[in-house]
C-alpha positions as CSV (number, residue, x, y, z in Angstrom):
1,M,318.5,103.3,247.5
2,S,320.4,100.1,248.0
3,L,324.0,99.5,247.0
4,S,322.8,96.8,244.6
5,S,320.6,99.4,242.8
6,I,323.5,101.8,242.6
7,L,325.7,99.0,241.2
8,N,323.2,98.1,238.6
9,I,322.8,101.8,237.6
10,A,326.6,102.1,237.3
11,N,326.8,98.9,235.3
12,S,324.2,100.1,232.9
13,G,326.1,103.4,232.5
14,L,329.3,101.5,231.9
15,A,327.7,99.3,229.2
16,T,326.0,102.2,227.6
17,S,329.2,104.3,227.4
18,Q,330.9,101.3,225.9
19,A,328.2,101.0,223.3
20,Q,328.4,104.7,222.5
21,L,332.2,104.5,222.2
22,R,331.8,101.5,219.8
23,V,329.5,103.7,217.6
24,V,331.9,106.6,217.8
25,S,334.8,104.3,216.8
26,D,332.9,102.9,213.9
27,N,332.0,106.4,212.7
28,V,335.7,107.6,213.0
29,A,336.9,104.5,211.2
30,N,334.6,105.1,208.2
31,V,335.1,108.9,207.9
32,N,336.4,108.4,204.4
33,T,334.1,105.6,203.3
34,P,331.9,106.6,200.4
35,G,328.2,106.3,201.1
36,Y,328.8,105.6,204.8
37,V,326.0,107.1,207.0
38,R,326.9,108.2,210.5
39,K,325.4,106.1,213.3
40,I,323.6,107.4,216.3
41,A,323.0,105.3,219.5
42,D,319.7,106.5,221.1
43,Q,319.9,106.4,224.9
44,V,316.8,105.9,227.1
45,A,316.5,106.2,230.9
46,L,315.4,103.1,232.7
47,T,312.9,103.4,235.5
48,T,311.5,100.9,238.0
49,E,308.2,101.8,239.7
50,G,308.8,105.4,238.8
51,V,312.3,105.5,240.2
52,G,315.4,105.8,237.9
53,S,317.2,102.5,237.5
54,G,319.9,103.3,234.9
55,V,320.3,103.8,231.2
56,D,320.2,101.7,228.1
57,I,320.7,101.9,224.3
58,A,317.2,101.8,222.7
59,R,318.6,101.3,219.2
60,V,321.5,102.2,216.9
61,R,320.2,104.1,214.0
62,L,321.5,106.0,211.0
63,A,321.7,109.8,211.0
64,T,319.3,110.2,208.1
65,D,316.9,113.0,207.2
66,R,314.0,111.8,205.0
67,F,313.7,115.2,203.3
68,L,317.4,115.4,202.4
69,Q,317.3,111.7,201.3
70,A,314.3,112.4,199.0
71,A,315.9,115.4,197.5
72,S,319.1,113.4,196.8
73,L,317.2,110.5,195.3
74,N,315.1,112.8,193.1
75,S,318.1,114.8,191.9
76,S,320.0,111.6,191.2
77,A,317.2,110.3,189.0
78,E,316.9,113.6,187.1
79,A,320.7,114.0,186.7
80,N,321.0,110.5,185.2
81,R,318.1,111.1,182.9
82,Q,319.6,114.3,181.6
83,D,323.1,112.9,181.4
84,V,322.2,110.0,179.2
85,K,320.0,112.2,177.0
86,Y,322.9,114.6,176.4
87,E,325.4,111.7,175.9
88,L,323.2,110.1,173.2
89,Y,322.1,113.3,171.5
90,D,325.7,114.5,171.3
91,R,326.4,111.4,169.3
92,I,323.6,112.3,167.0
93,Q,324.9,115.9,166.6
94,T,328.4,114.6,165.8
95,L,327.0,112.5,162.9
96,F,326.3,115.6,160.9
97,G,329.9,116.9,161.3
98,D,331.0,120.5,161.7
99,P,328.2,122.7,160.3
100,G,330.7,125.4,159.4
101,G,333.3,123.1,157.8
102,D,333.6,122.1,154.2
103,T,333.2,118.4,154.8
104,G,330.1,118.6,157.1
105,F,326.9,117.1,155.9
106,F,325.0,120.4,155.5
107,S,327.9,121.8,153.5
108,Q,327.7,118.9,151.1
109,I,324.2,120.0,150.1
110,D,325.5,123.4,148.9
111,G,328.3,121.5,147.2
112,I,326.1,119.6,144.8
113,F,324.3,122.8,143.7
114,S,327.7,124.4,143.0
115,A,328.8,121.3,141.1
116,F,325.7,121.6,138.8
117,A,326.4,125.3,138.3
118,A,329.8,124.4,137.0
119,T,328.3,122.0,134.4
120,A,326.2,124.8,133.0
121,E,329.4,126.5,131.8
122,N,330.5,123.4,129.9
123,A,327.6,121.0,129.5
124,T,329.6,118.6,127.3
125,S,332.4,118.1,129.9
126,S,332.3,114.5,131.1
127,P,334.5,115.2,134.2
128,L,332.2,118.0,135.3
129,R,329.2,115.8,134.9
130,Q,330.9,113.0,136.7
131,E,331.9,115.3,139.6
132,A,328.3,116.6,140.0
133,L,326.9,113.0,140.0
134,F,329.6,111.9,142.4
135,K,328.9,114.7,144.9
136,T,325.1,114.0,144.6
137,Q,325.5,110.3,145.3
138,A,328.0,111.1,148.1
139,L,325.4,113.3,149.7
140,F,322.7,110.6,149.6
141,D,325.2,108.0,150.8
142,E,326.1,110.2,153.7
143,S,322.4,110.7,154.4
144,A,321.9,107.0,154.5
145,R,324.9,106.6,156.8
146,I,323.6,109.2,159.2
147,A,320.1,107.7,159.1
148,G,321.6,104.3,159.9
149,Q,323.7,105.7,162.8
150,I,320.7,107.5,164.3
151,Q,319.0,104.1,164.4
152,S,322.2,102.6,165.9
153,V,321.8,105.2,168.7
154,R,318.2,104.1,169.2
155,E,319.4,100.5,169.2
156,D,322.0,101.3,171.8
157,A,319.5,103.0,173.9
158,D,317.1,100.1,173.6
159,G,319.8,97.6,174.7
160,R,320.7,99.8,177.6
161,V,317.1,99.8,178.7
162,Q,317.2,96.0,179.0
163,T,320.5,96.2,180.9
164,A,319.1,98.8,183.3
165,V,316.0,96.7,183.9
166,E,318.1,93.7,184.7
167,K,320.2,95.8,187.1
168,A,317.0,97.2,188.7
169,N,315.7,93.7,189.3
170,D,318.9,92.7,191.1
171,L,318.8,95.8,193.3
172,L,315.2,95.2,194.2
173,K,316.0,91.6,195.3
174,Q,318.9,92.9,197.5
175,I,316.8,95.7,199.0
176,E,314.0,93.2,199.9
177,T,316.5,90.8,201.4
178,L,317.9,93.5,203.6
179,N,314.4,94.4,204.7
180,T,314.1,91.0,206.2
181,D,317.5,91.3,207.9
182,I,316.7,94.7,209.3
183,A,313.3,93.6,210.6
184,K,314.9,90.5,212.3
185,A,317.6,92.7,213.9
186,L,315.1,95.2,215.3
187,A,312.9,92.4,216.6
188,T,315.7,91.1,218.7
189,N,317.0,94.5,219.7
190,G,320.0,94.0,217.5
191,D,322.1,96.5,215.5
192,A,320.7,96.8,212.0
193,S,322.7,99.9,211.1
194,G,325.1,98.0,208.8
195,S,322.3,96.5,206.8
196,E,320.5,99.9,206.7
197,T,323.7,101.6,205.3
198,T,324.0,98.9,202.6
199,Q,320.3,99.3,201.8
200,A,320.6,103.1,201.5
201,T,323.5,102.6,199.0
202,L,321.4,100.2,197.0
203,I,318.4,102.6,196.9
204,G,320.8,105.3,195.7
205,Q,321.9,103.0,192.9
206,L,318.2,102.3,192.1
207,S,317.4,106.0,191.9
208,E,320.0,106.4,189.1
209,L,317.8,104.1,187.0
210,M,314.3,105.4,187.9
211,D,312.5,107.8,190.2
212,V,311.8,106.3,193.6
213,K,310.0,107.3,196.8
214,V,311.1,105.7,200.1
215,T,309.1,105.4,203.3
216,Q,310.2,103.6,206.5
217,R,308.3,100.5,207.7
218,N,307.2,100.3,211.3
219,N,308.8,96.9,211.7
220,G,312.1,98.0,210.1
221,G,313.3,98.3,206.6
222,V,311.7,100.4,203.8
223,T,308.9,100.5,201.3
224,V,310.1,101.6,197.8
225,R,307.7,102.9,195.2
226,T,308.0,104.8,191.9
227,S,306.8,108.4,191.9
228,S,303.5,107.2,190.3
229,G,303.0,104.8,193.2
230,L,304.0,101.4,191.7
231,L,305.3,99.2,194.5
232,L,308.9,98.1,194.0
233,A,309.9,96.7,197.3
234,G,308.6,96.5,200.9
235,A,306.2,93.6,200.7
236,G,308.4,91.5,198.4
237,A,310.5,92.5,195.4
238,A,308.7,93.5,192.2
239,K,309.8,92.0,188.9
240,I,310.4,94.2,185.9
241,E,310.3,92.7,182.4
242,Y,311.6,94.1,179.1
243,R,313.0,92.5,176.0
244,A,315.1,94.6,173.6
245,A,314.1,94.8,170.0
246,G,317.4,93.7,168.7
247,S,318.1,95.2,165.3
248,V,316.4,98.7,165.1
249,N,315.3,100.7,162.1
250,A,313.1,103.8,161.7
251,E,309.9,101.7,161.7
252,S,310.8,99.4,164.6
253,K,308.2,98.8,167.3
254,F,309.2,98.3,170.9
255,D,307.7,96.3,173.7
256,D,306.5,98.0,176.8
257,I,308.3,97.7,180.1
258,Y,306.1,95.8,182.5
259,I,306.3,95.5,186.3
260,T,304.7,92.7,188.3
261,E,304.2,94.1,191.8
262,P,304.6,92.0,194.9
263,G,300.9,91.5,195.0
264,G,300.9,89.9,191.5
265,Q,299.4,92.8,189.6
266,K,301.1,93.4,186.3
267,R,301.2,97.0,185.0
268,S,303.1,99.2,182.6
269,L,306.2,100.7,184.2
270,T,306.9,103.0,181.2
271,D,303.8,105.2,181.8
272,G,304.7,105.9,185.4
273,L,308.4,106.8,184.9
274,V,309.3,110.5,185.5
275,S,313.1,110.5,185.6
276,G,316.1,108.2,185.9
277,E,318.4,106.7,183.3
278,I,315.6,104.4,181.9
279,K,313.4,107.4,181.3
280,G,316.2,109.3,179.5
281,L,316.9,106.3,177.3
282,L,313.3,105.9,176.4
283,E,313.0,109.6,175.6
284,T,316.0,109.5,173.3
285,R,314.9,106.2,171.7
286,D,311.3,107.3,171.1
287,I,311.3,111.1,170.8
288,E,314.7,112.8,170.3
289,A,316.3,110.4,167.9
290,P,313.2,109.8,165.8
291,A,312.7,113.6,165.5
292,A,316.1,114.0,164.1
293,A,315.6,111.1,161.7
294,E,312.3,112.4,160.6
295,R,313.6,115.9,159.8
296,L,316.5,114.3,157.9
297,G,314.0,112.3,155.9
298,E,312.0,115.4,155.1
299,L,315.1,117.4,154.1
300,M,316.5,114.7,151.8
301,T,313.1,114.1,150.3
302,H,313.0,117.7,149.2
303,V,316.6,117.7,148.0
304,A,315.7,114.8,145.8
305,D,312.4,116.2,144.7
306,E,313.9,119.6,143.7
307,L,316.6,118.0,141.7
308,N,314.0,115.8,140.1
309,R,311.8,118.9,139.4
310,A,314.7,120.5,137.5
311,H,315.8,117.3,135.8
312,N,312.2,116.5,134.6
313,A,312.3,119.9,132.8
314,N,315.4,118.8,130.9
315,S,316.5,116.1,128.5
316,A,319.6,114.2,127.8
317,V,321.1,114.6,124.3
318,P,320.2,112.4,122.5
319,A,316.9,111.9,124.2
320,P,316.3,108.4,125.8
321,Q,314.2,106.0,123.8
322,T,312.1,105.2,126.9
323,L,310.9,107.3,129.8
324,T,309.6,105.2,132.7
325,G,308.1,106.9,135.7
326,K,308.0,106.0,139.4
327,N,305.3,104.2,141.3
328,V,302.7,106.9,142.0
329,G,300.7,104.8,144.3
330,Q,297.5,105.4,142.5
331,T,295.5,104.3,139.5
332,L,296.2,106.3,136.3
333,E,292.8,107.8,136.4
334,T,293.3,109.1,140.0
335,A,296.8,110.4,139.2
336,L,295.6,112.3,136.1
337,A,292.6,113.9,137.8
338,G,293.3,117.5,139.0
339,F,296.0,118.5,136.5
340,T,295.9,121.9,134.9
341,G,298.0,123.6,132.3
342,T,299.8,122.3,129.2
343,T,302.5,119.8,128.6
344,N,304.0,118.3,125.4
345,I,305.1,114.8,124.6
346,A,307.6,114.9,121.8
347,V,309.6,112.3,119.8
348,T,313.0,113.4,118.5
349,N,315.4,111.8,116.1
350,A,319.1,111.3,116.5
351,S,319.7,114.9,115.4
352,G,317.4,116.3,118.0
353,V,314.7,117.2,115.5
354,V,311.1,116.9,116.7
355,T,309.4,114.3,114.5
356,T,306.2,114.1,116.5
357,R,304.7,116.4,119.1
358,V,301.5,115.9,121.0
359,P,300.4,118.8,123.3
360,I,298.1,117.9,126.2
361,V,296.0,120.6,127.7
362,F,294.6,119.7,131.2
363,S,291.5,121.1,132.8
364,G,290.8,119.4,136.1
365,G,289.0,116.2,135.3
366,T,289.2,116.5,131.5
367,M,291.8,117.3,128.9
368,T,292.5,117.5,125.2
369,I,295.3,115.5,123.6
370,N,296.5,117.1,120.4
371,G,293.1,118.8,120.2
372,V,291.1,115.6,120.9
373,A,288.9,115.6,124.0
374,A,289.8,112.9,126.5
375,T,289.3,111.9,130.1
376,P,291.6,110.2,132.6
377,A,289.9,106.9,131.7
378,T,290.6,107.4,127.9
379,F,294.1,109.0,128.4
380,L,296.2,106.1,127.2
381,T,294.0,105.2,124.3
382,T,293.8,108.8,123.0
383,L,297.5,109.5,123.6
384,N,298.6,106.4,121.7
385,T,296.3,107.2,118.8
386,Q,297.7,110.8,118.6
387,L,301.3,109.5,118.8
388,A,300.4,107.6,115.6
389,G,302.9,104.8,116.2
390,A,305.9,107.2,116.8
391,A,305.8,106.1,120.5
392,T,303.6,104.0,122.8
393,A,302.4,104.9,126.3
394,S,301.5,102.3,129.0
395,F,300.7,102.2,132.7
396,T,301.7,99.1,134.8
397,D,302.1,98.7,138.5
398,G,301.6,102.4,139.2
399,K,304.2,103.5,136.7
400,L,303.7,105.4,133.4
401,S,306.0,104.6,130.6
402,I,306.5,106.0,127.1
403,T,308.7,104.3,124.5
404,A,309.7,105.7,121.1
405,A,309.2,103.2,118.2
406,G,312.5,104.0,116.4
407,A,315.7,102.6,117.9
408,T,317.5,106.0,117.4
409,D,314.5,108.1,118.4
410,G,313.9,109.6,121.8
411,V,311.1,110.8,124.0
412,V,311.0,114.3,125.6
413,I,308.4,115.8,127.9
414,A,308.3,119.6,128.1
415,D,305.8,121.9,129.8
416,D,304.4,125.0,128.1
417,A,306.4,128.0,129.1
418,T,303.5,130.3,129.9
419,S,301.0,127.7,131.2
420,P,302.9,124.7,132.5
421,S,301.1,121.6,133.7
422,S,300.6,121.3,137.4
423,K,299.2,119.1,140.1
424,A,300.1,119.4,143.8
425,G,302.8,121.8,142.7
426,R,304.5,119.4,140.2
427,G,304.5,119.3,136.4
428,F,303.3,116.3,134.5
429,S,306.7,114.7,134.0
430,H,307.8,115.6,137.6
431,Y,304.6,114.2,139.1
432,F,304.9,110.8,137.3
433,G,308.7,110.8,137.7
434,M,309.3,110.3,134.0
435,N,312.8,111.7,134.0
436,D,313.9,111.6,137.6
437,L,317.6,112.0,138.5
438,I,317.1,110.6,142.0
439,T,315.2,107.4,142.6
440,A,313.7,106.1,145.8
441,D,313.0,102.6,147.1
442,R,309.6,103.6,148.5
443,P,307.1,106.5,148.1
444,S,308.7,109.6,149.4
445,N,306.3,112.4,148.4
446,Y,303.0,112.5,150.3
447,D,301.6,115.7,148.8
448,I,300.1,113.9,145.8
449,G,297.0,116.0,145.1
450,L,294.4,113.6,146.5
451,T,290.8,115.0,146.9
452,A,287.8,113.8,148.8
453,S,286.5,112.1,145.6
454,S,289.8,110.4,144.7
455,L,289.8,106.6,144.8
456,H,292.1,105.3,147.5
457,G,292.6,101.8,146.0
458,F,292.5,99.8,149.3
459,A,290.3,96.8,149.8
460,A,287.4,96.9,152.3
461,G,288.3,95.1,155.5
462,E,292.0,95.8,155.4
463,T,293.3,97.2,158.7
464,V,296.0,99.5,160.1
465,I,296.8,99.5,163.8
466,L,297.7,103.0,165.1
467,R,299.3,103.8,168.4
468,F,298.6,107.1,170.2
469,A,300.9,108.5,172.9
470,E,301.6,111.6,174.9
471,P,304.4,113.9,173.6
472,D,306.6,112.5,176.3
473,G,306.1,109.0,175.0
474,T,303.5,107.8,177.5
475,R,301.3,105.4,175.7
476,L,297.6,106.2,175.5
477,R,296.0,103.5,173.3
478,D,296.4,101.3,170.3
479,L,293.5,101.6,167.8
480,T,292.6,99.5,164.7
481,V,291.3,101.4,161.7
482,T,289.4,99.3,159.1
483,V,289.0,100.3,155.4
484,P,285.2,100.7,155.0
485,T,283.0,99.2,152.3
486,G,281.5,101.7,149.8
487,T,282.6,103.4,146.6
488,G,286.3,103.5,147.7
489,T,286.7,107.3,147.9
490,M,289.0,109.2,150.2
491,S,286.0,110.9,151.8
492,E,284.7,107.5,152.9
493,L,288.1,106.4,154.2
494,L,288.7,109.6,156.2
495,T,285.2,109.3,157.7
496,A,286.0,105.8,158.8
497,M,289.4,106.7,160.2
498,N,288.0,109.7,162.1
499,N,285.1,107.8,163.7
500,P,285.2,108.5,167.5
501,V,284.2,105.0,168.4
502,T,285.9,102.7,165.8
503,G,288.5,105.2,164.6
504,V,290.8,107.8,166.0
505,G,288.3,110.6,166.6
506,R,288.9,110.7,170.4
507,Y,292.5,111.7,169.8
508,G,292.5,113.7,166.6
509,T,291.5,114.0,163.0
510,F,292.8,112.9,159.6
511,S,292.2,115.3,156.7
512,L,293.5,116.3,153.3
513,D,295.5,119.5,153.2
514,S,295.8,121.9,150.2
515,T,298.4,119.7,148.5
516,G,296.3,116.6,148.8
517,S,298.4,115.1,151.6
518,V,296.8,113.1,154.4
519,V,297.6,114.9,157.7
520,F,296.8,114.1,161.3
521,K,296.0,116.8,163.9
522,G,295.6,115.9,167.5
523,N,292.6,117.3,169.4
524,T,293.9,116.6,172.9
525,D,296.0,119.0,175.0
526,P,298.9,118.4,174.6
527,A,298.3,116.9,171.2
528,A,298.8,113.1,171.0
529,T,301.4,111.7,168.7
530,M,300.6,108.9,166.3
531,S,302.6,105.9,165.0
532,V,301.8,102.8,163.0
533,I,302.1,99.4,164.7
534,K,300.9,97.1,161.9
535,D,299.6,97.7,158.4
536,T,298.0,95.0,156.4
537,T,296.8,97.2,153.5
538,T,297.9,96.9,149.8
539,Q,297.0,99.6,147.3
540,V,295.9,98.5,143.8
541,P,297.6,98.7,141.4
542,S,300.8,100.1,143.0
543,G,301.2,97.5,145.8
544,V,302.2,100.0,148.4
545,S,300.6,100.1,151.9
546,M,298.5,102.9,153.3
547,T,301.4,103.8,155.6
548,E,303.8,104.2,152.7
549,L,301.3,106.1,150.5
550,F,300.1,108.6,153.1
551,G,303.2,108.7,155.2
552,L,301.4,107.7,158.4
553,G,303.6,108.2,161.5
554,G,307.1,109.4,161.8
555,G,308.7,106.0,161.2
556,V,308.0,105.7,157.5
557,R,308.8,109.4,157.0
558,A,312.2,109.0,158.7
559,S,313.0,105.9,156.7
560,R,313.1,107.9,153.5
561,A,316.5,109.3,154.3
562,D,318.3,106.1,153.5
563,G,316.4,105.2,150.3
564,F,317.7,107.7,147.6
565,K,320.1,107.1,144.8
566,V,321.2,108.6,141.6
567,R,319.4,106.8,138.8
568,A,321.5,103.8,137.8
569,D,321.7,104.4,134.1
570,I,322.8,108.0,134.7
571,S,325.3,107.0,137.3
572,G,326.8,104.5,134.9
573,N,326.9,107.0,132.0
574,P,327.2,110.7,132.8
575,A,326.2,111.5,129.2
576,K,322.6,110.6,130.1
577,L,322.5,113.4,132.7
578,S,319.8,115.8,131.4
579,L,321.2,119.3,131.0
580,A,319.5,120.4,127.8
581,Q,316.0,121.7,127.3
582,L,313.7,121.1,124.4
583,N,313.2,124.2,122.2
584,L,309.4,124.2,121.5
585,S,309.8,127.2,119.3
586,A,312.3,125.5,116.9
587,A,311.2,125.6,113.3
588,A,310.1,122.3,111.7
589,G,313.0,120.3,110.6
590,T,315.5,122.2,112.7
591,T,317.3,121.0,115.9
592,A,315.2,121.4,119.0
593,L,317.5,119.5,121.3
594,A,321.1,120.4,121.0
595,S,324.3,119.0,122.4
596,G,326.1,121.6,124.5
597,D,322.9,123.2,125.7
598,G,323.5,123.7,129.4
599,R,320.3,125.7,130.3
600,G,318.9,122.8,132.3
601,A,322.0,122.7,134.5
602,L,321.1,126.2,135.7
603,G,317.8,124.8,136.9
604,L,319.7,122.0,138.8
605,A,322.1,124.6,140.3
606,D,319.2,126.7,141.4
607,A,317.1,123.9,142.9
608,G,318.2,124.6,146.4
609,Q,316.9,128.2,146.3
610,K,313.3,127.4,145.1
611,T,310.6,128.0,147.8
612,V,308.7,124.8,148.4
613,S,306.3,123.4,151.0
614,F,307.8,121.4,153.8
615,Q,305.5,119.2,155.9
616,A,305.6,119.1,159.7
617,S,308.3,116.7,160.9
618,G,310.3,116.0,164.1
619,G,308.8,118.9,166.0
620,S,309.3,121.4,163.1
621,A,306.1,123.1,161.9
622,A,305.0,122.9,158.3
623,G,305.9,125.9,156.1
624,Q,307.4,127.2,152.9
625,Q,311.1,127.8,152.4
626,S,314.0,126.8,150.2
627,V,315.9,123.5,150.6
628,S,319.0,125.5,151.5
629,R,317.2,127.5,154.2
630,Y,315.6,124.3,155.6
631,A,319.0,122.7,155.8
632,S,320.4,125.7,157.6
633,D,317.5,125.7,160.1
634,F,317.9,122.0,160.6
635,S,321.6,122.4,161.3
636,G,320.8,125.1,163.8
637,D,318.1,123.0,165.4
638,I,320.4,120.1,165.9
639,G,323.1,122.3,167.5
640,A,320.5,124.1,169.7
641,R,319.0,120.8,170.9
642,A,322.5,119.4,171.8
643,A,323.4,122.7,173.6
644,A,320.1,122.6,175.5
645,A,320.7,119.0,176.4
646,K,324.1,119.9,177.7
647,T,322.7,122.8,179.7
648,R,320.0,120.6,181.2
649,A,322.5,117.9,182.1
650,A,324.9,120.4,183.7
651,S,322.0,122.0,185.7
652,A,320.7,118.6,186.9
653,D,324.2,117.6,187.9
654,A,324.7,120.8,189.8
655,V,321.4,120.3,191.7
656,H,322.3,116.7,192.5
657,T,325.8,117.8,193.7
658,E,324.2,120.3,196.0
659,A,321.6,117.8,197.3
660,Q,324.4,115.3,197.9
661,T,326.5,117.9,199.7
662,R,323.7,118.8,202.0
663,Q,322.9,115.2,202.7
664,T,326.5,114.4,203.3
665,A,326.9,117.4,205.7
666,Y,324.0,116.0,207.8
667,E,324.6,112.3,207.4
668,G,328.4,112.2,207.1
669,V,331.0,111.8,209.8
670,N,332.3,115.0,211.4
671,L,335.6,114.3,213.2
672,D,335.3,117.2,215.5
673,E,331.8,116.1,216.7
674,E,333.0,112.5,217.1
675,L,336.0,113.6,219.1
676,V,333.7,115.6,221.4
677,N,331.4,112.5,221.7
678,M,334.4,110.3,222.4
679,T,335.5,112.6,225.2
680,T,332.0,112.8,226.6
681,F,331.5,109.0,226.6
682,Q,335.0,108.4,228.0
683,Q,334.1,110.7,230.9
684,S,330.8,108.9,231.3
685,F,332.5,105.6,231.3
686,N,335.0,106.8,233.9
687,A,332.2,108.2,236.1
688,S,330.4,104.9,236.0
689,A,333.6,103.0,236.8
690,R,334.2,105.3,239.8
691,L,330.7,104.8,240.9
692,I,331.3,101.0,240.8
693,Q,334.5,101.5,242.7
694,A,332.7,103.6,245.3
695,V,330.1,100.9,245.7
696,K,332.9,98.3,246.1
697,D,334.5,100.5,248.8
698,M,331.2,100.8,250.6
699,Y,330.7,97.0,250.4
700,D,334.1,96.5,251.8
701,T,333.4,98.9,254.6
702,L,330.1,97.1,255.5
703,L,331.8,93.7,255.4
704,G,334.5,95.0,257.7
705,M,331.9,96.3,260.1
706,V,330.2,92.9,260.1
707,Q,333.4,91.0,260.8
């Protein structure tokens, strides 16, 4: 071996040791830098024609482990998903207040029943009436506030989705730019470790927003995909698009999140997301918050309905001159069909004496009015004839109205004590809402006693667009259902809706349950959820849509919670609160409706204890229980969901912390190791320097011999 070869080998050793010392110095300097990944300089032996000719640095790389990196990225995405879900659901839980406190929302429900119990003891007390009405209105105002705040949580989540999308786009651009820098550095045998460290940090930030998978490219840099395989970066930066809905209510519809991959293919990003902050925001916006809102709507509907049930069995003293019902969403003939039992329409004078009384005996599709046979089609004519001018009944825009002729006369409707009228679990006055205490700005009861032969009242050709999705919110398909031509029966409508080709048959079935309510049952596993995207239908004569009449989808059901109020005339005059009951056994000419009668107040006080049918809502199965029990269960469910969300968040955070700890232990800087490396490379440097010195000495000796 020549002296020149020895010198070249020594020089390569010297340069390599210097490079290694630079790497060690950089590592030591960044020992406390967050996100810094330890550098490693890979050495390779140089050979010439099979003979060793020195050493060189092949490349400076980061001390990464792809398995630890993947575990850290996955745990980061899941932790951020669970953290944001807990954060937002905790806000929802807080809206209801302390379930054990006197001022909490659920405590207010018991408070109104207690207030009505107090009025039974002194039915003429205006302060007691006023307090009961105040507490009732306060409850529904609080319900409306909570319902609005739940939608505010959804609106916040929706806005944060757009912010996260914008951040993700910025990160993807930076990651792709660094891909170019890294590839150029490696192509010129340069040091790309700085760019790689920055890129790893950016990928970590991206994993907080969505689940990602990272693979190394052969030419340097990385390819980033979602867990479902959508390309985010590596052959150009993908572009993600989303526009927030703005103002959000229970029936708001949201755009999908779309991704345009580097190759130009546009797809839905929503369907492929598994974890990350965006996934958590979507789950809260589309699943968790709507479920709470829907259950709140179901609860408040039954609070209102049970108060109305009791109030319709009562009367104010003196009785009101006019009783006007609610919009039943049907023709009068359809609404009357199916009633059984007996009710009485009475006209009383200012003294509470019955001057006219017309009993109505229902028998399915027929009836007798004051002993005269009638049908739903002849109901008004026959009733007005039998009232003989003492009062007049009419039906307009889906509302039944009865008005006494005399200015000081009043109208009272009272069921027979032994055989009360009934349809879908409601008496005649209750079904038509003739003396409701609580009014609603839209249909709120969907168990209206429809049958297969009932006329639906929608025009042929009108359409409803329904959206079907997986339980986790993943969209399946939007389907348009068209009202069919024919005789207009519910049977025809349900057949058209359930058609497997032009209807929803591939995802589930619409049917009428025992209360005459239209219900949807999914036939997929897991069962698909259904929501309404657009409804162009209008029912005649009521003017309501199919969505409103049948309660299609969770949105319209949730919206009920903010639409209840104490009837305006009663709120303005507590004396009109119906606490008395008509005495059908009173002798002719004697008082049948007496001031001071508080029997009806007992019914209002007991309204929370009556067992009634609740429909499935917000993940809660259909069943029978009291309003008070349902409120208690709902309170427990809200607390349990919040506790579960907290537990999941804590568990996900713990997993992420462990994954980060292991990754840091492998990728981070260990001062002891670096000091050992520093000593090793110093000695190597010194050895190479001594070798150079030895060669110099040998050269000097040779030169001396020549001279």
